C-alpha positions, 0 to 999 in steps of 0.5 A: 478389326474384324477385317485385320482380325479375319486375315490374321486367322488366314495367316496363322491355317496356312502356316500350320498348315505349310509347316505340318506339310513340311513335317509331312514331307521329311518323313515324320509321323503326324499324331499319334504313330500307335493310334488309339489302341496305346491309349486304350491299353493306358487305360486312357480312354474316353469311357469313363468321360462318356459314364459321366455325360450319359449319368448327366443326361438321365439326371436332367432328363428326370428333372425335366420330365415331370415339368414336361408332363404337367405342360401335356397335361394342360394340353400342349402335346406336339414336340413343338409346344412342348419345347415352346413351353419348356423355353416360356417357362425358363427351363434350359437344355442340360448343355444350357440352350433352348429347346427345340421339337428335336431336344424334347424327342431326345429327352424322351427318348432317353426316357423311353429306353 
């Protein structure tokens, strides 16, 4: 079944690419002909969405930082060690995933800056 599904995905991809190439050959402009400037003028940019995402990340960092301080007080100071302890405690990242040294570093950087 997986081979059939893979074959169908490839067939869809080829058909889509062929249709876009045909449209382009006829002179049809693909995408937003005016670019992102039109969206910005219409107030449809993603500034509000980015602010909401950053606010959520800040809230999550505020919730997790006391736990990280507790882990550090227990003697675990490496980023990997902190990530391992956060995972052991069942604390998820802001996106619901596991912690890695890089994720801990990014959170600590958010708190510092």
